[in-house]
RODRENLUM-350551 format. One record per residue (C-alpha): residue in three letters; chain; x, y, z. Coordinates in steps of 0.001 Angstrom, whole numbers, plus 524288, in hexadecimal, padded with zeros to 5 digits. Example, Ala and Ser with C-alpha at 12.3 -4.5 7.8 and 13.67 -1.06 7.14 Angstrom:
BEGIN
('ALA' 'A' (8300C 7EE6C 81E78))
('SER' 'A' (83566 7FBDC 81BE4))
//
This chain:
BEGIN
('MET' 'A' (8209C 7E89E 8110C))
('SER' 'A' (8178D 7DECE 8103A))
('GLY' 'A' (808C5 7DD10 81638))
('GLU' 'A' (7FABB 7DC84 81441))
('LEU' 'A' (7F447 7E7C0 80CD2))
('ILE' 'A' (7EACF 7EE85 8143C))
('GLU' 'A' (7E0D3 7FB2C 814A0))
('ILE' 'A' (7DC0B 80210 81FBB))
('ASN' 'A' (7D3D6 80E3B 81CE7))
('GLY' 'A' (7DA67 81058 80E88))
('CYS' 'A' (7E70E 80E7C 8149E))
('VAL' 'A' (7EEBB 803DC 80D7E))
('ARG' 'A' (7F8B1 7FBB4 817BB))
('VAL' 'A' (8004C 7F124 816E0))
('LYS' 'A' (8000A 7E8EB 82326))
('ASP' 'A' (80C9B 7E1B0 825DB))
('SER' 'A' (80E75 7D77B 8314B))
('ASP' 'A' (814F5 7E243 839F0))
('SER' 'A' (80A24 7EB59 839C1))
('ASN' 'A' (7FA6F 7ED39 83D44))
('ASP' 'A' (7F6DF 7F613 832E3))
('GLY' 'A' (802D0 7F61F 82AFD))
('TYR' 'A' (8082C 801DF 822D8))
('ALA' 'A' (8007F 80ABC 81C9D))
('LEU' 'A' (80470 80A7E 80D50))
('VAL' 'A' (80762 8177F 807D2))
('TRP' 'A' (80ACD 819C3 7F94B))
('PRO' 'A' (8155F 82175 7F300))
('PRO' 'A' (81355 82994 7E699))
('ASP' 'A' (81482 81E39 7DD40))
('PHE' 'A' (80965 8165F 7E211))
('LYS' 'A' (7FA66 81873 7E339))
('MET' 'A' (7F104 81020 7EAAB))
('THR' 'A' (7E3AB 80F21 7EBFA))
('ILE' 'A' (7DA3E 805B6 7F37C))
('GLU' 'A' (7CFEB 7FF10 7EC5A))
('ASP' 'A' (7C630 7F617 7F3CE))
('ASP' 'A' (7CF7C 7EC5F 7F9A3))
('GLN' 'A' (7DBC8 7EDA9 7F1ED))
('ILE' 'A' (7E3FF 7F952 7F021))
('LYS' 'A' (7EA64 7FCD3 7E2E5))
('VAL' 'A' (7F80C 801B4 7E2C1))
('VAL' 'A' (7FE35 808A4 7D59E))
('SER' 'A' (80CE5 80B68 7D6A1))
('GLY' 'A' (814E9 81191 7CCDA))
('LEU' 'A' (80D7E 81E7B 7CBAA))
('VAL' 'A' (819DF 82717 7CBFE))
('SER' 'A' (82439 81D32 7C6A4))
('GLY' 'A' (81A1F 819CE 7BB22))
('GLN' 'A' (81A83 80A78 7BCEB))
('HIS' 'A' (80CA0 8096E 7C05E))
('LEU' 'A' (808FA 7FD4B 7C760))
('GLU' 'A' (7FB7D 7FAE0 7CE5D))
('ARG' 'A' (7F98A 7EF6B 7D8B0))
('VAL' 'A' (7EC31 7EBD1 7DF4A))
('ILE' 'A' (7EE3E 7E5AB 7ED67))
('LYS' 'A' (7E233 7E0CB 7F52D))
('ILE' 'A' (7E2E2 7E571 8033C))
('GLY' 'A' (7E6CE 7DA7A 80B9A))
('GLU' 'A' (7F107 7D4BF 80238))
('LEU' 'A' (7FE5E 7D3D1 80671))
('VAL' 'A' (807DF 7DE7C 7FF91))
('LYS' 'A' (8156B 7E0C7 7FE5F))
('LEU' 'A' (81A07 7EE3C 7FD7C))
('GLY' 'A' (82658 7F6D0 7FC6C))
('GLY' 'A' (8283A 80384 80390))
('GLY' 'A' (82AFA 807BD 81073))
('ILE' 'A' (82545 80D65 81DAE))
('VAL' 'A' (82406 81C4D 81FE0))
('GLY' 'A' (821EB 822A6 82ABC))
('ASN' 'A' (81A50 82DF7 826D4))
('PRO' 'A' (816D5 82EAE 817E5))
('ASP' 'A' (8183B 83C0A 811BE))
('GLU' 'A' (80C2A 84412 80BB8))
('GLN' 'A' (80D68 83C8D 7FFF5))
('LEU' 'A' (80CF2 82FBE 80434))
('ARG' 'A' (80209 83281 80E90))
('GLY' 'A' (7F9E7 83730 80365))
('THR' 'A' (7FAD6 828DB 7FE11))
('ILE' 'A' (7F1E3 8227E 80A9C))
('PRO' 'A' (7E6D1 827DE 811F8))
('SER' 'A' (7E985 83274 81BE6))
('ASP' 'A' (7E485 829DE 82757))
('CYS' 'A' (7EEF2 81E90 8228E))
('ILE' 'A' (7F7BC 81CCC 82DA4))
('GLY' 'A' (8059C 816BC 82EF4))
('PRO' 'A' (80EA5 80F23 82ECE))
('TYR' 'A' (81035 81275 820EF))
('TRP' 'A' (81703 80B4E 8150A))
('VAL' 'A' (81ADE 811F5 8081C))
('VAL' 'A' (81758 808C7 7FDDD))
('GLY' 'A' (823B2 806DD 7F4E2))
('SER' 'A' (825A0 7FFA3 7E80C))
('ASN' 'A' (82070 7F2F6 7EB8D))
('PHE' 'A' (81189 7F119 7EE46))
('LEU' 'A' (80D40 7E1E9 7EC0C))
('PRO' 'A' (80466 7D7E3 7F0E3))
('LEU' 'A' (80AFD 7CC99 7F6B2))
('SER' 'A' (80143 7C3AC 7F0AE))
('PRO' 'A' (7F8A3 7C564 7E629))
('THR' 'A' (7EAB8 7C835 7E88F))
('PRO' 'A' (7E252 7BCF3 7E458))
('THR' 'A' (7D993 7BE30 7DA3F))
('PRO' 'A' (7CAEA 7BB13 7DE6E))
('LYS' 'A' (7C445 7AF6D 7D74C))
//
């Protein structure tokens, strides 16, 4: 899936062209996501030991693997705010910006 990375009340979502509020992103055990100001930091490889860190600005276009999940289990729900409503997308192995963030001059 690809779309704009947005944040609504602590709930990180990807808004594609087919939906108004997009998909709420839920994170499997191999990922950790934190919101820092106007960007999110995603660390992957926590379980596999192949650590990779990405920082992506809110509003950027992103591409991510994974898929839709109707009702996340308790472990997945624990990775998002309790008031974060669906539809839900479980993040897969890829989470990449479609274009690099410009460096301010």
